[in-house]
N, C-alpha and C positions, 0 to 999 in steps of 0.2 A: 654365617660369615662373622668372624671376629678378628679384628686387627687392633693393635695397641701401639701407640706412638709415645715413647718415653722421652721427655725433653729436659728433665731437671738438670742433667749433666751438661746440657747444651746452653740453657738459658742463663745459668749462673755466671759463666765466664764472659757471656756476650752482652748481658743486660745493660752494662754501663758504657758500651762501646758504639751504639748505633743511634741513640737519641731520637730526635723528632722525625727524621726521614723514615725510620721503620714504623713509627706510630702512624704517620700519614698513610703509609702503605696498607696498614691494617684497616684504616678507615675506608680506603678505596675498595678492598675486597669485601668489606661488610656493607658497602653501598650497592645494593642489588642492581639498581638501575645503571650506575656508572660501570660496575663490573660487567654486567651483561652487554652494555654498549661497547666496551673495549673488546669483547669477544666478537660481537656482531660485526664490527668493522672488517673482520677477516673471514666472516662466515656468511656472506651474502645477506646481511641484515638480521641474522638469527642469533639469539643470545645463547643458544645451546649448541655446542659443537656437533658436527655431523656424526662423529663416532658415538655420541650419546643419543642420537635420533634414529640412526639406521639400525635395522635388526637383520640378522642372517636369515637365509632361506633354509630353514631346518628341514622342510619337506624335500626340497631340492637336494640337499646334502644326503639325506637318507636314500634318495633315488639313485645316487651315484655309487653307493657302497659296493655294488656288484662289480665295478671296474677293478677293484682290488682283490677280488676273490681269487685264490690260488697264487697270489703274489707273496713274496717274502720281503720286498723292499718297496718303499715309496720315496722317490727322490724329488724334493722340491727345488726347482731351479729359480733363483732370484737373488736379490740383494737387499740389504737394509731391512725395512719393516716387512717386506715380502717373505722373509725367512725368520727374522728375529722373534716375531710373535708366536708363530707355530712352534718354534724351537723351545721357547719358554714354557708353553703349555705341554709339549711332549715330554720334556725332561721332568717336569713336575708330576705329571699324571700318568704317563704311558710308558716311559722308557723301562725296559726290563719286564713289563707286564703285558704289553700288546702282542698280538700274533705276528705283527710286522715291525720292521725297523724303519725309522725315518732317517733320511740323509739330506744334507744341505749341499747343493751344488751352487757355489757362489763365484765361480771363476773357471778359467780354462787351464789351471795349473796341471801340467802333464804328470807331475809326481803325486797329485792328489786324487780326489774322487773322479774328476773328468777323465784322467788317464785310466783309472780302474774301470770306468764304464766302457771305454772304447777298447781296452785290451782284454777285458774279461778276467783279469787277474784278481779282481775283488769279488768274483763270484756273481757278478751282475749279468743278466741277459734279458732280452725282450720277453722271455717266458716268465721270469720271476720278478720283474721290476716294472712299476708304474711310474711314469715321469709326470710331475705336476709343475709346469712353469707358472710363475705368479709375477705379474707386473701391472701396475696401475697404468703407467704411460704406454706400455707395450713397445717402447722404443729403446730400452736399455740394451745396448749392442751385444754384450756378452750373453745375455739371456736369449736373445733372438738366435745368435749363432749356435749356442749350445743346444737349444731346442731343435733347430733345423738339422744339426748333425745327428742327434740322437734319434729323431724321427726317421732320418734317412737310413739309420742302422736298424730300424724296425721296432724301436721301443714304443709301446703304446703311451699316449699322452692325454692328459686332461688339463687344458690351459685355463687359468683364472685371470681374466683381463677385463678392463673397462669396456664400455659400449662403443666408444669412438673409434675412428680409423687409426691404425698403427701398423708398424712392421710385423709385430707378433700376430695381430689380428689377420693380416694378409697371409701370413704363414699358416695359421690355423685353418683358414679357408682353403688355401692351396693344398694342404696335406690332408684335409678332411678330418682334423682332430676334434675330439670332444672339447667343449668349452663350458665355463661356468662364470657367472658375473662377479666381477670385482666392484664394490660400491664406488660409483663415480665421484662422490664428494668426500670420501674419507681418505686422508693421506695414509701412506703405507705404515708409518710407525704407530698409527693409532688404530690398527685393524685387528687387534687380538680378539675382539668379540664379533668379527665379521667373517664372511664366507672364506676369505683366503687363508685364514688361520684354522677355522673350525672344520673346513672340508678336509684338508690333509690329515688333521688329527683323527677325524672320524674314519677316514680311509685306513689309517694305520691300525686303529682299534677294531675296525669291523663293526662299529656301532656308533649311533648318533647320541647315545645316552649322555656322555660327558659334554657333548656340544650343547645339548638342551640345558643341562645344569649350569654350564658356563654362561649361556645366553641369559638365563633367569638371574644369575648372580650379577652379571654386568649391569642389567637393567636396574636391579635393586641398588647397586653401588652408585650408579650415575644419579639416581634420585637423591641419595644422601650427600653427594659431593657437588651438586649443581650450584650456580650462582645465588639461588634463592636461599640457600642454607648458610647462616652466619658462621664465621670462623670458629667460634667457641664450640659449635656442634659439627664442624666440617673438617674432617681429618686431612683432606687434600689442601684446603686453604691454610690450615695450620702448618703442614709440611712446607708448602711453598713460601709462607712467611718466614719460617725459621731458616730455610736455605737462603732467602734474600737477606735476612738479618746477618747471617754469617758472611755473605759476600760484602755487605756494607762495612763489616768489621775487618775486611781484608782477607777473609778465608776464601780464596778463589779456587781451592782444590777440595774435593770431597772424597775421602777414603771410604770405600764401600765393601767391607768384608761380608761375605755371605756364609753363614753357619748352617750348611745343609746342601749336600751335593745336588739334590733334586731341584734346588732353586738357582743353579748356576746359569741357566738360560734366562731367568728373570733378571739377573744382574746385568747381563749383556744388553737386554732390552732397555733397562733403566739408563744405561750409558747412552744409547741412541736417543731416547726420549729427551734427556736433558741436553745433550750436545746439539741435536738438530733443531730443538724447539726454541731455546732461549739463549744459546751462545751466539749472539749476534751484536753487531755494532759495538764491538769491544767489551761486551758484557757477558756474564755467565760463568759457570764453574766447570772445571775439568773433573770428571768422575774417574777415579781409579778403583775399578772393581777387582776383587780378589777372592779366591776360595779360602775360607777359614775352616779350621785354625791354622792351616799351613802359612797363611800370610803373617801370622804372629812371629814366625821365625825369620822374617826378612823385612817386610814392609812396616812392621811396628817401629823399626829403627828410623825409617823416614818419618813416620807419623809423629812419633814422640821426640825424635832427635834432630830432625831437619828444620827447614824454615817454618816459622809459625804461621804459614799460609794455608794450612790444611785442617779441616774439621772432619769428624768421623760420623758415620751412620752405619750401624750393624743391622743385619737382617737375621732373625733367629726364628726357630720353630718351637712352639710351646710343648708339643708332644708328637712323638713319632709312632706310626702304626706298629712297627716292630722295633722293640727297644730292649735288647738283651742286657743282662747285668754284667758289670765289670768288677763289682765287689758285692759284699752282702748288703750294702746300703745304697750304692750308686749304680744307675744304669748307664749304658753307652751314651744315650742322649743327655743324661744328667751330667756326665763327665764333660761332654761337649759344652754344656752350659757353664760349667765351672771355668773352662778355658775362656769362654766369652766374658764371664763376670770379671776375670782377672784383667782383661783389656779395659773394661769400663772403669774398674777401680783405679787403674793407672791413669786413665784420662782424667778422672776426678782429682786424683792426687796432684797432677800437673796443671790442672785448670785448662785442659784442652777440650774444646767443644765436642760433645759426643751425644748422638741420639741413638735410640734403639727402636726398631720396628719389629714387632712380634706377630707372627701368624699363629693362631691357635693350633692349626694342623695343616698338613699339605693336602687340602681337599679342593675340588673344583670351585667351591664357594670362596675360600680364602685366597686361592690363587687369582681368581677373577677380581676379587676385591683389591688385591695388591697391585695388579696391573692397572686397574681403573684409578687407583690412588695416584700412581705415577703419571698416568695420562693427564689427569686433572691438575696435578702439581706442575706438570710441564706447561699446561695452558695458563694457569695462574702465574707461573713464573714469567711467562711472556708478558702478561698484563702488568706485572709489577715492574718489569724492566722497560716497558714501552716498546716492545718488539712484537712482530707477528709470529705467534707460536706454531703456525700451520705451514709456513714455507721453509725453504732450505736453499737460499740463493747461492751460498758458497759451495754447495754440493754439485751444482749443475755444470760449472765451468769445466772441470776435468772430464766429466762424462762426454760433453760435447766435443772436447779436444780429441778424445779417444775415437769417437765416431768419424771425425774429419780425417784423422791420421789413417784409420782403417780404410776409408773409402778412397784415399789418394795414395795408398801404399806403393812405394817404389824406392829407387836408390836414395832419394833425398830423405825419406822417412827412415830408411835403414841407417843412414849416416847419423841422424838424430839419436837413434836408439844406441848406436855404438859409442857415442861420446862418453858415456859413463865409465867405460873401460878405456877407450883410446885416449881420453883427456884426463885420466886420473892424476891427481896431484902427487901421490906417492904409491909405491907398490911393494908387495912382499912376494918374491919369487924364489923358488928353490930348485 
């Protein structure tokens, strides 16, 4: 596992702008007792987050591989961390290589995957598709409804849910579906190293080998990023401190170009980890994730030419497994790196804060290390801002409203839904 965080182009423009507040923050993270206590307040008195304490059931995962034999598709039903973590791992390690394809069902959009599953037009059938609903609460209404409808259509299912009572647990019992434990104490966005991400990945690959490698890598990374390790040797504390430094200087937006298609799912997970963990109480940063180098042809204009409220952090890969030449001297990966270097040079010329995170290669070890880095950076980001990095109070309100409207559906609810068209301020009609 080798990750490298380059901060020289970040520190120079920011070092004179944050003063004592940022230095006090560094002292807080380097105070093992104070930092651990800040985490423990939200973790039942334990200074180590649950995601760094819980381990997946690798033997149990291996025992379930037979459920996917003969299948072509694995459909994970869920939202947020229930799908973002496995998607990050799948895109990095298995997409285009595994004997099965992974699909995410995150809603009832009739023009999307849900419609394809029900109509058969996407080539999905109970014969070739395994459905894996994932939900910690077990009460996310669309997950329950989608699972029930697909089970009624005869799709085999393996549900990953917590041990307590829930709507999904009742459905699993009623339909006699297979189930697998979701860790009770680990919030969805922090579960990349847990059952609910590693099980679907193993089902797609037909092997638990990468799950084992990821588990070992997560354990090693958590040891290196724990509160006991000072910031000078702790890449997660360093990243959290630098992001906080930028926010104190007025950079409330983070441009996150990802140089490597395989890491696209990782970028989406980073967005969730940052937004849901420490964007609270009027604090935090908006993360704008984009595929690069394509982003250079549009969003660089915003980055360099818009309001000076945006800092940048690029993610790049040191070497690619397959790297064909584009000239006598430069490979495809090398040319991609030249495009990236041009962005960093422009940031330095303009004095725009810019960091670079490098993975040596797209391996289970480096991918796990990168996910763990952002998990810990999210936790330390919450500590620095004085907010709980493990809850998501602003997420729950709309979910509860949806449940209430669904359960009381009738003319009054239909009228509410129609207002967006019926009460439009202006129209275009031909």
